[in-house]
C-alpha atoms as an extended CHARMM CRD file, in Angstrom:
* protein
*
       175  EXT
         1         1  LEU       CA             95.7000000000       19.9050000000      353.1090000000  PROA      1               0.0000000000
         2         2  ALA       CA             95.3940000000       20.0190000000      349.2530000000  PROA      2               0.0000000000
         3         3  THR       CA             97.8430000000       17.1680000000      349.0070000000  PROA      3               0.0000000000
         4         4  LEU       CA             95.8850000000       15.0790000000      351.4560000000  PROA      4               0.0000000000
         5         5  TYR       CA             92.8980000000       15.4650000000      349.2410000000  PROA      5               0.0000000000
         6         6  LEU       CA             95.0240000000       14.5420000000      346.2050000000  PROA      6               0.0000000000
         7         7  PHE       CA             96.5360000000       11.3090000000      347.6070000000  PROA      7               0.0000000000
         8         8  LYS       CA             93.4210000000       10.5000000000      349.7700000000  PROA      8               0.0000000000
         9         9  GLU       CA             95.7810000000        8.7790000000      352.3510000000  PROA      9               0.0000000000
        10        10  PRO       CA             97.6420000000       10.1390000000      355.3840000000  PROA      10              0.0000000000
        11        11  LEU       CA            100.6960000000       12.0810000000      354.2930000000  PROA      11              0.0000000000
        12        12  PRO       CA            102.9740000000       10.3240000000      356.7450000000  PROA      12              0.0000000000
        13        13  ALA       CA            102.1330000000        7.0870000000      354.8240000000  PROA      13              0.0000000000
        14        14  VAL       CA            102.9120000000        8.7770000000      351.4890000000  PROA      14              0.0000000000
        15        15  LEU       CA            106.2000000000       10.1980000000      352.8390000000  PROA      15              0.0000000000
        16        16  GLU       CA            107.2690000000        6.9080000000      354.3560000000  PROA      16              0.0000000000
        17        17  ARG       CA            106.4800000000        4.9860000000      351.0110000000  PROA      17              0.0000000000
        18        18  GLU       CA            107.8260000000        7.5280000000      348.5320000000  PROA      18              0.0000000000
        19        19  ILE       CA            110.8680000000        9.1250000000      350.4160000000  PROA      19              0.0000000000
        20        20  MET       CA            111.7320000000        7.7750000000      353.7340000000  PROA      20              0.0000000000
        21        21  ASP       CA            111.8160000000        4.0370000000      352.7980000000  PROA      21              0.0000000000
        22        22  PRO       CA            113.6490000000        4.4790000000      349.6030000000  PROA      22              0.0000000000
        23        23  ILE       CA            116.3410000000        6.5100000000      351.3130000000  PROA      23              0.0000000000
        24        24  GLY       CA            116.7960000000        4.0410000000      354.0580000000  PROA      24              0.0000000000
        25        25  ALA       CA            115.5050000000        6.1270000000      356.9690000000  PROA      25              0.0000000000
        26        26  SER       CA            115.1260000000        4.4710000000      360.2850000000  PROA      26              0.0000000000
        27        27  SER       CA            111.7270000000        3.3720000000      361.7100000000  PROA      27              0.0000000000
        28        28  THR       CA            111.9160000000        5.8430000000      364.5670000000  PROA      28              0.0000000000
        29        29  TRP       CA            110.7800000000        9.1360000000      362.7050000000  PROA      29              0.0000000000
        30        30  HSD       CA            107.1520000000       10.0140000000      362.8960000000  PROA      30              0.0000000000
        31        31  TRP       CA            104.9560000000       12.8330000000      361.8220000000  PROA      31              0.0000000000
        32        32  GLU       CA            102.1500000000       13.7340000000      364.2910000000  PROA      32              0.0000000000
        33        33  PRO       CA             98.9280000000       15.6100000000      363.9010000000  PROA      33              0.0000000000
        34        34  TYR       CA             97.4750000000       18.0010000000      366.2910000000  PROA      34              0.0000000000
        35        35  GLU       CA             94.5320000000       16.4450000000      368.3670000000  PROA      35              0.0000000000
        36        36  ASN       CA             91.9880000000       18.5690000000      366.4030000000  PROA      36              0.0000000000
        37        37  ALA       CA             93.5640000000       18.2960000000      362.8900000000  PROA      37              0.0000000000
        38        38  TYR       CA             91.5240000000       15.6450000000      361.1960000000  PROA      38              0.0000000000
        39        39  VAL       CA             89.5410000000       15.8270000000      358.0930000000  PROA      39              0.0000000000
        40        40  THR       CA             87.0830000000       13.2810000000      356.4010000000  PROA      40              0.0000000000
        41        41  ILE       CA             87.8620000000       12.3970000000      352.7540000000  PROA      41              0.0000000000
        42        42  ASP       CA             85.7120000000        9.9270000000      350.9840000000  PROA      42              0.0000000000
        43        43  GLY       CA             84.2260000000        8.9220000000      354.2380000000  PROA      43              0.0000000000
        44        44  LYS       CA             87.7000000000        8.2040000000      355.8460000000  PROA      44              0.0000000000
        45        45  LYS       CA             88.8850000000       10.2620000000      358.7810000000  PROA      45              0.0000000000
        46        46  MET       CA             92.5140000000       11.1430000000      358.2120000000  PROA      46              0.0000000000
        47        47  PRO       CA             95.0810000000       13.4810000000      360.1100000000  PROA      47              0.0000000000
        48        48  SER       CA             95.8780000000       16.6750000000      358.2740000000  PROA      48              0.0000000000
        49        49  ILE       CA             99.4800000000       16.9790000000      359.3790000000  PROA      49              0.0000000000
        50        50  PRO       CA            101.1590000000       20.2620000000      360.2320000000  PROA      50              0.0000000000
        51        51  GLY       CA            104.4680000000       21.2620000000      358.8860000000  PROA      51              0.0000000000
        52        52  GLY       CA            106.0570000000       22.5870000000      362.0880000000  PROA      52              0.0000000000
        53        53  GLY       CA            106.4920000000       20.9720000000      365.4600000000  PROA      53              0.0000000000
        54        54  HSD       CA            104.3130000000       23.0610000000      367.4550000000  PROA      54              0.0000000000
        55        55  HSD       CA            102.0050000000       22.0360000000      370.5100000000  PROA      55              0.0000000000
        56        56  GLY       CA            102.9460000000       18.4080000000      370.1280000000  PROA      56              0.0000000000
        57        57  GLY       CA            102.4370000000       18.0020000000      366.3550000000  PROA      57              0.0000000000
        58        58  GLY       CA            104.9650000000       17.9270000000      363.5420000000  PROA      58              0.0000000000
        59        59  MET       CA            107.8550000000       15.8050000000      362.4940000000  PROA      59              0.0000000000
        60        60  PHE       CA            110.0730000000       13.9070000000      364.9450000000  PROA      60              0.0000000000
        61        61  ILE       CA            113.1760000000       12.7810000000      363.3930000000  PROA      61              0.0000000000
        62        62  ASN       CA            116.7750000000       11.7470000000      364.4600000000  PROA      62              0.0000000000
        63        63  ALA       CA            119.9690000000       13.4670000000      363.0770000000  PROA      63              0.0000000000
        64        64  TRP       CA            120.8170000000       10.4230000000      360.8150000000  PROA      64              0.0000000000
        65        65  ASP       CA            117.5520000000       10.4460000000      358.9930000000  PROA      65              0.0000000000
        66        66  MET       CA            117.7620000000       14.2800000000      358.7680000000  PROA      66              0.0000000000
        67        67  ALA       CA            121.1460000000       13.7370000000      356.9800000000  PROA      67              0.0000000000
        68        68  ARG       CA            119.7280000000       11.2090000000      354.5500000000  PROA      68              0.0000000000
        69        69  PHE       CA            116.8570000000       13.5340000000      353.7630000000  PROA      69              0.0000000000
        70        70  GLY       CA            119.4130000000       16.3960000000      353.2420000000  PROA      70              0.0000000000
        71        71  TYR       CA            121.5360000000       14.2190000000      351.0250000000  PROA      71              0.0000000000
        72        72  LEU       CA            118.4300000000       13.5100000000      348.8800000000  PROA      72              0.0000000000
        73        73  PHE       CA            118.2060000000       17.2380000000      348.1690000000  PROA      73              0.0000000000
        74        74  LEU       CA            121.9470000000       17.6330000000      347.6760000000  PROA      74              0.0000000000
        75        75  SER       CA            121.6320000000       14.8150000000      344.9540000000  PROA      75              0.0000000000
        76        76  ASN       CA            118.8630000000       16.9020000000      343.3050000000  PROA      76              0.0000000000
        77        77  GLY       CA            116.1810000000       14.3980000000      344.3220000000  PROA      77              0.0000000000
        78        78  LYS       CA            117.9740000000       11.3660000000      343.0950000000  PROA      78              0.0000000000
        79        79  TRP       CA            118.7060000000        8.4500000000      345.4130000000  PROA      79              0.0000000000
        80        80  GLY       CA            120.9380000000        5.7780000000      343.8780000000  PROA      80              0.0000000000
        81        81  SER       CA            119.3270000000        5.2170000000      340.3430000000  PROA      81              0.0000000000
        82        82  ARG       CA            115.8620000000        6.4840000000      341.3700000000  PROA      82              0.0000000000
        83        83  GLN       CA            114.6990000000       10.0330000000      340.9670000000  PROA      83              0.0000000000
        84        84  LEU       CA            112.3950000000       10.3940000000      343.9920000000  PROA      84              0.0000000000
        85        85  ILE       CA            111.8320000000       14.0560000000      343.5590000000  PROA      85              0.0000000000
        86        86  SER       CA            112.0010000000       15.7570000000      340.3380000000  PROA      86              0.0000000000
        87        87  GLU       CA            114.9230000000       18.0840000000      339.4800000000  PROA      87              0.0000000000
        88        88  LYS       CA            112.4840000000       20.7690000000      338.3400000000  PROA      88              0.0000000000
        89        89  TRP       CA            110.7660000000       20.7880000000      341.7180000000  PROA      89              0.0000000000
        90        90  ILE       CA            114.3040000000       21.0560000000      343.5070000000  PROA      90              0.0000000000
        91        91  GLY       CA            115.0210000000       24.0350000000      341.1050000000  PROA      91              0.0000000000
        92        92  MET       CA            111.8180000000       25.6900000000      342.1160000000  PROA      92              0.0000000000
        93        93  ALA       CA            112.5210000000       25.0940000000      345.7500000000  PROA      93              0.0000000000
        94        94  LYS       CA            115.8920000000       26.8060000000      345.4770000000  PROA      94              0.0000000000
        95        95  SER       CA            114.4870000000       29.8480000000      343.8470000000  PROA      95              0.0000000000
        96        96  PRO       CA            113.2480000000       32.9850000000      345.7450000000  PROA      96              0.0000000000
        97        97  GLY       CA            109.4000000000       33.1830000000      346.1060000000  PROA      97              0.0000000000
        98        98  PRO       CA            107.4330000000       36.3200000000      345.0840000000  PROA      98              0.0000000000
        99        99  ALA       CA            106.1690000000       36.9850000000      348.7100000000  PROA      99              0.0000000000
       100       100  ASN       CA            109.5410000000       36.5750000000      350.4450000000  PROA      100             0.0000000000
       101       101  GLY       CA            112.8340000000       36.2380000000      348.8030000000  PROA      101             0.0000000000
       102       102  ALA       CA            114.2760000000       34.5210000000      351.7590000000  PROA      102             0.0000000000
       103       103  TYR       CA            111.8700000000       31.5290000000      351.0860000000  PROA      103             0.0000000000
       104       104  GLY       CA            111.9990000000       29.1220000000      348.2650000000  PROA      104             0.0000000000
       105       105  TYR       CA            109.0420000000       27.0250000000      347.0940000000  PROA      105             0.0000000000
       106       106  MET       CA            107.6710000000       25.0760000000      350.0680000000  PROA      106             0.0000000000
       107       107  ASN       CA            109.4500000000       27.1610000000      352.6090000000  PROA      107             0.0000000000
       108       108  TRP       CA            113.0260000000       26.2830000000      351.9600000000  PROA      108             0.0000000000
       109       109  PHE       CA            115.1900000000       28.8770000000      353.9410000000  PROA      109             0.0000000000
       110       110  LEU       CA            117.3480000000       30.4670000000      351.1470000000  PROA      110             0.0000000000
       111       111  ASN       CA            120.7500000000       32.1110000000      352.0180000000  PROA      111             0.0000000000
       112       112  LEU       CA            119.4700000000       35.2790000000      350.3200000000  PROA      112             0.0000000000
       113       113  PRO       CA            117.0260000000       37.5830000000      352.0790000000  PROA      113             0.0000000000
       114       114  GLN       CA            114.6400000000       39.4690000000      350.1300000000  PROA      114             0.0000000000
       115       115  GLY       CA            115.9670000000       42.4870000000      348.2060000000  PROA      115             0.0000000000
       116       116  VAL       CA            119.4900000000       41.6440000000      348.8900000000  PROA      116             0.0000000000
       117       117  SER       CA            122.0970000000       41.0150000000      346.1670000000  PROA      117             0.0000000000
       118       118  ALA       CA            123.7930000000       37.5160000000      346.0980000000  PROA      118             0.0000000000
       119       119  THR       CA            127.0980000000       39.6640000000      346.1980000000  PROA      119             0.0000000000
       120       120  ASP       CA            126.2660000000       41.1810000000      349.4780000000  PROA      120             0.0000000000
       121       121  PRO       CA            126.9940000000       38.4460000000      352.0450000000  PROA      121             0.0000000000
       122       122  GLY       CA            126.4530000000       40.8070000000      355.0480000000  PROA      122             0.0000000000
       123       123  ARG       CA            122.7730000000       40.3180000000      355.1500000000  PROA      123             0.0000000000
       124       124  ARG       CA            122.4750000000       36.6030000000      354.2070000000  PROA      124             0.0000000000
       125       125  MET       CA            121.4250000000       34.0780000000      356.7720000000  PROA      125             0.0000000000
       126       126  TYR       CA            124.8210000000       32.5010000000      356.6070000000  PROA      126             0.0000000000
       127       127  PRO       CA            127.2140000000       35.1560000000      355.4500000000  PROA      127             0.0000000000
       128       128  ALA       CA            130.3270000000       32.9360000000      354.8990000000  PROA      128             0.0000000000
       129       129  ALA       CA            128.2660000000       30.3260000000      353.0530000000  PROA      129             0.0000000000
       130       130  PRO       CA            127.4070000000       30.5140000000      349.2470000000  PROA      130             0.0000000000
       131       131  PRO       CA            124.2580000000       32.2330000000      348.3890000000  PROA      131             0.0000000000
       132       132  SER       CA            122.9060000000       28.9300000000      346.7580000000  PROA      132             0.0000000000
       133       133  ALA       CA            122.9890000000       27.1250000000      350.0870000000  PROA      133             0.0000000000
       134       134  VAL       CA            119.6590000000       26.3830000000      351.8000000000  PROA      134             0.0000000000
       135       135  ALA       CA            118.4720000000       25.2380000000      355.2670000000  PROA      135             0.0000000000
       136       136  PHE       CA            115.5220000000       23.2430000000      356.4950000000  PROA      136             0.0000000000
       137       137  ARG       CA            114.9670000000       24.7430000000      359.8900000000  PROA      137             0.0000000000
       138       138  GLY       CA            112.7920000000       23.0300000000      362.4690000000  PROA      138             0.0000000000
       139       139  ASN       CA            111.7020000000       23.6880000000      365.9480000000  PROA      139             0.0000000000
       140       140  GLY       CA            114.4550000000       24.5360000000      368.3770000000  PROA      140             0.0000000000
       141       141  GLU       CA            116.7960000000       25.3470000000      365.4750000000  PROA      141             0.0000000000
       142       142  ASN       CA            117.1370000000       21.8230000000      364.3480000000  PROA      142             0.0000000000
       143       143  LEU       CA            118.9120000000       22.3820000000      360.9840000000  PROA      143             0.0000000000
       144       144  ILE       CA            119.6020000000       20.5880000000      357.6480000000  PROA      144             0.0000000000
       145       145  TYR       CA            122.1560000000       22.7280000000      355.8090000000  PROA      145             0.0000000000
       146       146  VAL       CA            122.4330000000       21.8520000000      352.2080000000  PROA      146             0.0000000000
       147       147  ASP       CA            125.4140000000       23.2820000000      350.1680000000  PROA      147             0.0000000000
       148       148  TRP       CA            125.5830000000       22.3700000000      346.3850000000  PROA      148             0.0000000000
       149       149  ASP       CA            128.7780000000       24.5540000000      345.8880000000  PROA      149             0.0000000000
       150       150  ASN       CA            130.7090000000       22.6210000000      348.4500000000  PROA      150             0.0000000000
       151       151  ASP       CA            129.0570000000       19.1890000000      348.1250000000  PROA      151             0.0000000000
       152       152  LEU       CA            127.8720000000       19.3610000000      351.7840000000  PROA      152             0.0000000000
       153       153  VAL       CA            125.2130000000       18.4000000000      354.1080000000  PROA      153             0.0000000000
       154       154  VAL       CA            125.3680000000       19.3490000000      357.7200000000  PROA      154             0.0000000000
       155       155  VAL       CA            122.7940000000       18.4890000000      360.3770000000  PROA      155             0.0000000000
       156       156  VAL       CA            122.8100000000       20.4840000000      363.6580000000  PROA      156             0.0000000000
       157       157  ARG       CA            120.4450000000       19.8530000000      366.5500000000  PROA      157             0.0000000000
       158       158  TRP       CA            119.5210000000       22.7930000000      368.8290000000  PROA      158             0.0000000000
       159       159  ALA       CA            121.8020000000       25.1740000000      367.1110000000  PROA      159             0.0000000000
       160       160  GLY       CA            122.9770000000       28.3570000000      368.6750000000  PROA      160             0.0000000000
       161       161  ARG       CA            124.8470000000       30.8960000000      366.5530000000  PROA      161             0.0000000000
       162       162  SER       CA            124.3880000000       28.7060000000      363.4050000000  PROA      162             0.0000000000
       163       163  ALA       CA            125.6420000000       31.4110000000      361.1250000000  PROA      163             0.0000000000
       164       164  GLU       CA            129.1200000000       31.2940000000      362.7340000000  PROA      164             0.0000000000
       165       165  PHE       CA            129.0300000000       27.5950000000      362.8520000000  PROA      165             0.0000000000
       166       166  PHE       CA            128.3200000000       27.1180000000      359.1200000000  PROA      166             0.0000000000
       167       167  GLY       CA            130.9610000000       29.8190000000      358.5230000000  PROA      167             0.0000000000
       168       168  ARG       CA            133.5060000000       27.7980000000      360.3560000000  PROA      168             0.0000000000
       169       169  VAL       CA            132.4830000000       24.5280000000      358.4790000000  PROA      169             0.0000000000
       170       170  VAL       CA            132.7440000000       26.0970000000      355.0820000000  PROA      170             0.0000000000
       171       171  ALA       CA            136.1030000000       27.7100000000      355.9390000000  PROA      171             0.0000000000
       172       172  ALA       CA            137.3900000000       24.4880000000      357.1120000000  PROA      172             0.0000000000
       173       173  ILE       CA            136.5940000000       22.6760000000      353.9120000000  PROA      173             0.0000000000
       174       174  VAL       CA            137.3110000000       25.3610000000      351.3790000000  PROA      174             0.0000000000
       175       175  ARG       CA            140.9610000000       25.9500000000      352.4220000000  PROA      175             0.0000000000
């Protein structure tokens, strides 16, 4: 909501212009508001978009676009010669937050639960993956896994047993 007031335009339009178009995303993704999630800013009614895909709202995106989005973060916010997201912001997002050590800035899921040492893989979300890995997790366990240590982006749709899956992926490429 604060970002909506800052830009004074619908956030899907900002995302499309500033991120999705520059990374070559398809025209099929869309970010939907709830029916009752509108605010008026400077006399203009605009949707206040939720982050999650609940009750018909949220982002709807295909696996190819998810992979491009993940690659943007693997590249520390740089796409080609353009820095679309600052490296400082990426660093903050990869750092544990004060309220919950399993979350980075803006709810990145870190591979290091609160109060657990990076050297204790038994309690990490993905024990076989490096502690620096992160995941964007959407409704139905739609995942974008980003692993800087192994130069890897993996998209999984409707994942079951994702920890085991990512363990196998990492084991396959590390050998």
